[in-house]
C-alpha distance (Angstrom), angle and dihedral (degrees) to the residues before:
residue distance angle dihedral
M1 . . .
K2 3.80 . .
D3 3.82 121.6 .
L4 3.83 108.3 -133.1
T5 3.81 96.2 176.3
Q6 3.80 93.8 86.0
G7 3.81 134.1 53.6
S8 3.79 133.1 24.3
I9 3.80 117.0 -14.0
T10 3.80 91.5 -151.9
R11 3.80 92.4 51.1
H12 3.80 92.1 49.6
L13 3.81 91.0 45.6
V14 3.80 93.2 52.6
A15 3.81 93.2 41.6
L16 3.81 90.2 55.2
A17 3.80 98.1 37.0
V18 3.81 98.2 51.2
P19 3.83 97.8 59.8
I20 3.80 90.1 38.5
A21 3.82 89.8 52.7
I22 3.79 91.6 48.4
G23 3.79 91.2 48.7
M24 3.81 92.6 47.0
L25 3.79 91.0 46.9
F26 3.77 91.2 55.4
Q27 3.81 89.8 43.0
T28 3.80 89.4 56.3
L29 3.79 89.4 48.9
Y30 3.81 86.0 68.2
V31 3.76 87.5 70.3
L32 3.80 97.2 36.0
V33 3.81 94.7 50.2
D34 3.80 91.1 49.4
L35 3.80 90.4 44.5
Y36 3.80 92.0 53.0
F37 3.80 94.0 54.9
V38 3.81 94.6 36.7
A39 3.82 88.9 53.4
Q40 3.79 88.0 65.6
L41 3.82 87.9 63.9
G42 3.84 94.5 63.4
D43 3.81 142.2 -101.8
A44 3.81 94.6 -60.0
A45 3.80 90.8 56.3
I46 3.81 92.6 47.8
A47 3.79 91.7 47.9
G48 3.81 91.3 45.2
V49 3.80 93.2 53.5
A50 3.81 91.0 43.5
T51 3.79 95.2 52.0
A52 3.81 93.4 40.9
G53 3.78 91.0 44.3
N54 3.78 88.6 58.3
L55 3.81 86.0 74.3
Q56 3.78 85.6 68.6
F57 3.81 88.1 74.0
F58 3.79 89.3 61.1
I59 3.80 91.3 49.7
M60 3.79 89.9 45.0
G61 3.78 86.4 55.2
L62 3.79 90.0 58.5
T63 3.80 91.8 45.0
Q64 3.80 88.8 51.8
V65 3.81 90.1 53.7
L66 3.77 87.5 57.3
G67 3.80 101.4 33.6
V68 3.79 100.3 43.3
G69 3.80 94.2 43.2
A70 3.81 93.4 49.6
M71 3.81 95.2 41.1
A72 3.80 94.3 49.8
L73 3.81 94.2 47.7
I74 3.81 93.3 45.0
A75 3.83 92.3 47.5
R76 3.80 91.6 51.2
A77 3.82 90.8 45.8
V78 3.81 89.8 52.3
G79 3.80 90.4 50.1
A80 3.80 89.9 50.2
K81 3.86 91.2 46.7
N82 3.83 91.6 -118.8
Q83 3.83 105.8 141.3
A84 3.81 93.9 165.5
D85 3.79 92.0 60.8
A86 3.81 91.8 46.0
N87 3.81 89.8 55.0
L88 3.80 92.5 47.2
V89 3.80 91.9 52.1
F90 3.81 92.2 47.2
N91 3.80 95.1 52.1
Q92 3.78 93.0 45.4
S93 3.81 89.4 50.5
L94 3.81 88.6 57.5
L95 3.80 90.3 55.7
L96 3.79 90.6 50.2
A97 3.81 89.3 48.6
A98 3.81 90.9 57.3
L99 3.82 91.1 48.3
F100 3.82 94.0 49.2
A101 3.82 91.4 46.9
A102 3.81 91.3 55.3
I103 3.81 91.3 49.0
T104 3.82 91.0 49.5
L105 3.79 93.9 52.8
A106 3.80 95.6 44.5
G107 3.80 95.9 44.9
G108 3.79 95.0 38.4
Y109 3.78 97.4 55.0
A110 3.79 91.6 43.0
L111 3.80 96.1 51.5
A112 3.83 106.1 25.7
G113 3.80 95.6 100.8
T114 3.79 94.6 45.1
Y115 3.79 91.7 49.2
A116 3.83 94.7 48.9
R117 3.81 92.8 47.6
A118 3.81 91.6 50.1
L119 3.82 94.2 55.9
G120 3.81 103.9 27.6
A121 3.80 116.8 106.9
D122 3.82 90.8 -139.1
A123 3.82 141.9 -1.6
E124 3.81 94.2 -87.4
T125 3.82 92.6 52.1
A126 3.81 90.2 49.7
A127 3.80 92.3 48.9
Q128 3.80 92.4 49.9
G129 3.81 91.2 47.8
T130 3.80 92.6 50.7
T131 3.80 92.8 50.1
Y132 3.79 91.9 48.9
L133 3.81 92.5 50.1
H134 3.80 93.7 50.3
W135 3.81 90.5 59.2
F136 3.82 96.1 35.6
L137 3.83 97.3 52.2
P138 3.84 96.5 80.0
G139 3.80 88.6 56.5
L140 3.79 91.4 49.2
A141 3.81 90.4 51.4
L142 3.81 92.3 50.0
Q143 3.80 90.1 52.8
F144 3.79 89.8 78.6
A145 3.80 93.7 64.6
L146 3.81 90.9 44.8
I147 3.81 92.2 49.7
A148 3.82 93.5 46.6
M149 3.80 92.8 54.2
G150 3.80 95.6 39.3
S151 3.81 92.8 48.8
A152 3.79 91.4 50.9
L153 3.80 90.8 54.3
R154 3.81 91.3 46.6
G155 3.79 89.9 52.0
T156 3.80 89.5 56.0
G157 3.80 90.1 51.1
L158 3.83 97.9 -101.1
A159 3.79 118.3 125.6
K160 3.82 103.0 153.5
P161 3.84 99.3 77.2
G162 3.79 91.0 55.8
M163 3.79 90.2 47.9
V164 3.81 92.4 52.5
V165 3.79 91.7 50.5
Q166 3.80 92.9 47.8
V167 3.80 92.6 48.9
A168 3.80 91.1 49.9
T169 3.80 93.9 49.2
V170 3.80 93.3 47.6
V171 3.79 91.4 50.9
L172 3.79 87.9 51.7
N173 3.80 90.8 48.0
A174 3.80 90.6 49.9
I175 3.81 88.9 53.6
L176 3.79 94.8 45.8
A177 3.83 97.8 43.3
P178 3.82 98.6 70.6
V179 3.80 90.9 38.7
L180 3.80 94.7 51.8
I181 3.81 101.0 30.2
A182 3.81 101.3 38.3
G183 3.80 99.3 20.4
W184 3.79 96.4 -119.9
G185 3.79 108.9 -179.8
T186 3.80 94.0 -0.2
G187 3.79 103.1 59.1
K188 3.81 88.4 -139.8
P189 3.82 109.8 103.0
L190 3.80 115.0 -166.3
G191 3.79 93.7 -165.7
I192 3.76 116.7 -158.7
A193 3.82 91.8 -5.6
G194 3.80 87.9 61.8
A195 3.80 90.6 57.4
G196 3.78 92.1 58.3
L197 3.80 93.5 41.4
A198 3.82 93.5 50.3
T199 3.79 91.7 54.3
S200 3.80 93.8 45.0
L201 3.81 92.5 51.2
A202 3.81 92.1 47.6
I203 3.81 92.7 50.6
A204 3.81 90.2 49.0
V205 3.80 89.7 56.1
G206 3.81 89.0 48.5
V207 3.79 91.3 55.4
V208 3.81 90.9 51.2
M209 3.82 90.5 50.4
M210 3.80 92.8 50.0
V211 3.80 92.0 48.6
A212 3.80 89.0 52.1
Y213 3.81 90.7 51.0
F214 3.80 92.7 53.0
A215 3.80 91.8 45.8
R216 3.80 95.1 51.4
L217 3.80 111.0 22.2
E218 3.80 114.8 18.5
K219 3.82 112.6 93.0
Y220 3.81 107.3 165.6
V221 3.82 99.2 58.8
G222 3.79 126.6 17.2
V223 3.79 146.5 150.2
D224 3.79 111.9 -67.3
A225 3.82 117.7 -176.9
A226 3.80 90.4 -152.8
L227 3.81 89.9 59.2
L228 3.82 95.5 45.3
R229 3.78 93.5 91.1
P230 3.81 121.7 102.6
D231 3.80 109.9 -89.5
P232 3.83 107.9 -172.9
A233 3.80 92.4 -167.2
T234 3.80 92.8 57.4
W235 3.80 91.9 42.4
K236 3.80 87.7 54.5
R237 3.82 91.0 51.9
I238 3.81 91.9 49.9
L239 3.79 93.7 45.2
K240 3.80 93.9 45.8
I241 3.79 90.0 61.6
G242 3.80 98.2 30.3
V243 3.81 103.9 45.1
P244 3.83 96.8 69.8
P245 3.85 94.0 53.4
G246 3.80 87.9 45.1
G247 3.79 87.9 51.3
E248 3.79 88.9 54.7
F249 3.79 91.3 57.9
A250 3.79 90.5 45.7
L251 3.81 88.2 54.3
M252 3.80 89.9 49.6
F253 3.81 88.0 51.6
L254 3.80 88.7 54.8
F255 3.81 90.6 43.7
L256 3.82 92.8 54.6
A257 3.80 92.2 42.5
L258 3.81 88.5 54.5
V259 3.81 91.2 49.8
Y260 3.81 91.3 51.9
L261 3.80 90.2 49.5
I262 3.82 93.2 48.3
I263 3.81 93.6 49.3
R264 3.81 94.2 40.0
P265 3.85 93.7 98.7
F266 3.82 88.9 60.0
G267 3.83 89.9 66.8
P268 3.83 138.0 -125.7
A269 3.82 93.3 -49.8
A270 3.81 90.8 60.9
Q271 3.81 92.7 47.5
A272 3.81 90.3 45.7
G273 3.82 91.8 49.2
F274 3.78 92.2 49.7
G275 3.80 90.4 43.4
V276 3.80 93.6 53.7
G277 3.81 92.7 40.7
S278 3.79 93.8 49.7
R279 3.81 92.3 48.5
V280 3.81 90.1 50.8
M281 3.80 88.4 48.5
Q282 3.81 90.3 53.8
A283 3.79 88.8 54.4
I284 3.80 90.5 49.0
F285 3.80 90.0 53.2
L286 3.81 91.9 58.0
P287 3.83 97.9 95.7
A288 3.81 92.8 51.2
M289 3.80 91.6 43.9
A290 3.81 90.5 50.1
V291 3.81 90.3 54.2
A292 3.81 89.9 48.6
F293 3.81 91.6 49.1
A294 3.82 89.1 50.6
V295 3.81 91.2 48.9
A296 3.81 93.9 59.5
P297 3.85 100.5 61.8
L298 3.82 92.9 34.1
A299 3.79 95.2 51.7
G300 3.82 90.3 35.3
Q301 3.80 94.8 59.3
N302 3.80 90.8 46.2
A303 3.80 91.0 48.0
G304 3.81 89.4 50.8
A305 3.82 88.3 52.2
R306 3.86 88.9 46.5
L307 3.81 92.5 -121.2
L308 3.81 95.8 144.8
P309 3.83 97.6 167.4
R310 3.82 87.7 60.8
V311 3.81 89.2 48.1
R312 3.83 91.2 56.3
E313 3.81 91.3 44.0
T314 3.81 89.1 53.5
F315 3.79 90.6 56.2
D316 3.80 95.0 46.2
K317 3.79 94.7 51.1
A318 3.80 95.2 41.2
A319 3.82 91.5 49.9
L320 3.81 91.1 51.2
I321 3.82 95.0 46.6
G322 3.80 93.4 45.5
S323 3.82 93.7 47.1
V324 3.80 93.8 51.7
I325 3.80 91.8 49.8
M326 3.80 93.6 48.1
A327 3.82 92.7 46.5
V328 3.81 89.8 57.3
L329 3.82 91.2 48.9
T330 3.80 89.9 49.3
L331 3.80 90.2 57.7
F332 3.80 91.3 50.7
C333 3.82 92.6 51.4
H334 3.80 89.9 51.6
W335 3.79 90.4 50.2
R336 3.83 106.4 47.4
P337 3.82 115.2 -8.7
D338 3.80 88.3 152.8
L339 3.81 89.5 70.6
L340 3.80 89.7 61.9
V341 3.80 97.1 44.6
G342 3.80 95.1 37.7
F343 3.79 91.2 59.6
F344 3.81 89.5 71.1
T345 3.79 102.5 37.9
K346 3.80 138.8 18.0
D347 3.80 93.8 -158.7
A348 3.83 102.8 122.2
E349 3.80 95.1 -147.7
V350 3.79 93.8 48.5
V351 3.82 90.3 48.5
R352 3.81 91.4 48.7
I353 3.80 94.0 50.8
G354 3.81 94.4 43.3
S355 3.82 92.4 47.1
E356 3.81 92.6 49.6
F357 3.79 89.3 49.7
L358 3.82 92.8 52.5
R359 3.81 94.3 44.0
I360 3.81 92.5 53.9
I361 3.79 99.6 35.5
S362 3.82 91.9 50.7
W363 3.81 88.7 76.3
N364 3.80 87.5 78.0
F365 3.83 97.7 47.7
V366 3.82 94.9 102.3
A367 3.80 91.4 45.2
Q368 3.81 90.5 48.8
G369 3.81 91.1 50.8
L370 3.81 90.3 53.5
I371 3.81 89.6 49.4
F372 3.82 90.7 54.0
T373 3.82 91.4 49.4
C374 3.81 93.5 48.4
A375 3.80 91.0 48.5
G376 3.81 90.0 52.7
M377 3.80 89.9 50.9
F378 3.80 92.3 51.1
Q379 3.82 89.1 50.5
A380 3.80 89.4 53.3
L381 3.79 90.6 50.8
G382 3.80 91.8 48.9
H383 3.81 90.3 -122.4
T384 3.79 106.5 114.6
L385 3.80 102.8 154.4
P386 3.85 97.1 86.8
P387 3.84 94.1 63.1
L388 3.81 88.5 50.6
Y389 3.81 91.1 52.0
C390 3.81 90.3 50.3
T391 3.81 93.7 48.1
A392 3.81 91.0 47.3
T393 3.80 89.9 51.8
R394 3.78 91.6 50.6
V395 3.81 94.8 47.3
T396 3.81 92.6 45.9
V397 3.80 93.8 50.9
F398 3.81 91.9 43.3
A399 3.81 93.4 48.9
S400 3.80 92.7 49.4
V401 3.79 96.9 47.1
A402 3.82 97.5 37.9
Y403 3.81 93.4 48.7
W404 3.81 91.0 48.3
L405 3.79 91.2 50.8
S406 3.81 91.4 48.7
T407 3.82 90.1 60.0
R408 3.80 93.6 54.7
P409 3.83 122.8 95.2
G410 3.78 114.0 -100.0
F411 3.80 94.1 23.0
E412 3.83 112.1 173.0
L413 3.81 133.1 -165.2
H414 3.79 96.7 -116.6
E415 3.80 90.5 63.5
V416 3.82 88.7 68.6
W417 3.80 91.7 53.6
Y418 3.82 92.9 51.0
V419 3.80 91.0 51.0
S420 3.80 88.7 52.0
V421 3.83 91.5 52.8
A422 3.80 91.8 51.0
T423 3.80 94.6 47.9
V424 3.83 93.7 47.4
T425 3.82 88.3 53.7
L426 3.79 89.1 52.4
Q427 3.81 90.7 49.5
A428 3.82 91.6 50.9
I429 3.81 92.9 52.1
L430 3.80 91.6 49.5
I431 3.80 97.4 47.4
I432 3.83 95.3 45.3
T433 3.82 90.0 50.9
L434 3.80 92.7 49.6
L435 3.82 93.8 46.2
L436 3.80 95.2 50.7
R437 3.80 89.5 48.3
D438 3.82 91.3 50.0
I439 3.82 93.6 49.4
G440 3.81 90.8 47.0
R441 3.80 91.6 51.4
R442 3.81 92.9 49.9
T443 3.80 91.1 48.3
R444 3.81 91.7 53.1
E445 3.80 90.7 49.8
V446 3.82 92.3 54.3
V447 3.80 96.2 38.0
P448 3.84 107.8 28.4
T449 3.77 116.5 -145.4
P450 3.85 110.8 -108.2
A451 3.77 114.1 -103.8
């Protein structure tokens, strides 16, 4: 356990963000490594993985329900010096992880084919997406255990163990991907099935490593058989904080599904270009997301200790750091986005579409970084409904305008990207306003304004 209620805010922020960023970078490499080798199989394979991979946003929504709820409660318990409550929350989060994993496997295998056929641009894309999902689902289910343990450590102020595990699993995935996808060394390529299998095996190893860490090294929270019994009250506390962030990811799942449906008439090349571009964009977002992930436990411990000036200082410094980073990345995407997309595919049309997407969408990078930071702050404060409201507003406005544009004669792809930029800007304005109002209200409650 690391006490984040004393010392320099900036130092704590950097100390947490750096290992988180490294871990998230390697986590993203799961997708990028698979994408590189899958790209050699053709546009249908790229589009199939992209459309099927969109389901990951739905699963990430469920993992956020678990991870954010547990992390926020554990961080506040640490700040309040309540180890017993931190342990209770951790053990109950493990039970929820097992439940969510079972739901993922049952629902995933039942609906994978239907989902892929609904979004795929053609029969081959749908078939590739279904195959990928069948082999990827075990890895998605195992994510819940990994998130539960990693979130508990983050709540106690420890980010390095999770980073080490993520790095190790990505290295394993990078080794397995060419062996299973392309048949390196075996002469028996599994194609797109190998991509899903490589990731699932790597995540399984990650879970084993994290279990070993808790068994041997972690002292503040740990598995306690007496606490591994369903406790509805604790589940309610976790879900109250975690469901809204999970809802945000569910909305993003619907948002991406809508995009794939709107661009479906443009063919597999359009879906492949958007798929590659959006995956590159996710990698670009990593620095801002790392800062936001560091904000949550740092501000959470200080909120638990009722040190509200340090909570506000955390937001100010995180917003500045994240904005500078995202501004630099915006400039790069305006300069040579083709370098990023062209690394994964040599198809000229796919590169053109993906590059245009990145060049336009980069206008909202700073706004998106601020959204991540605000969401992390709301998690720390245990008030996660406002970010959900803001995301719902964005998705609703985007869906209405984008669908209307798609029905007009002469509709072009870039119109969708411009609508996305405008709606992200709207979301940023809303969430910043709500956060500053929430912090101001809490400050007045602790330090009443003189009459």
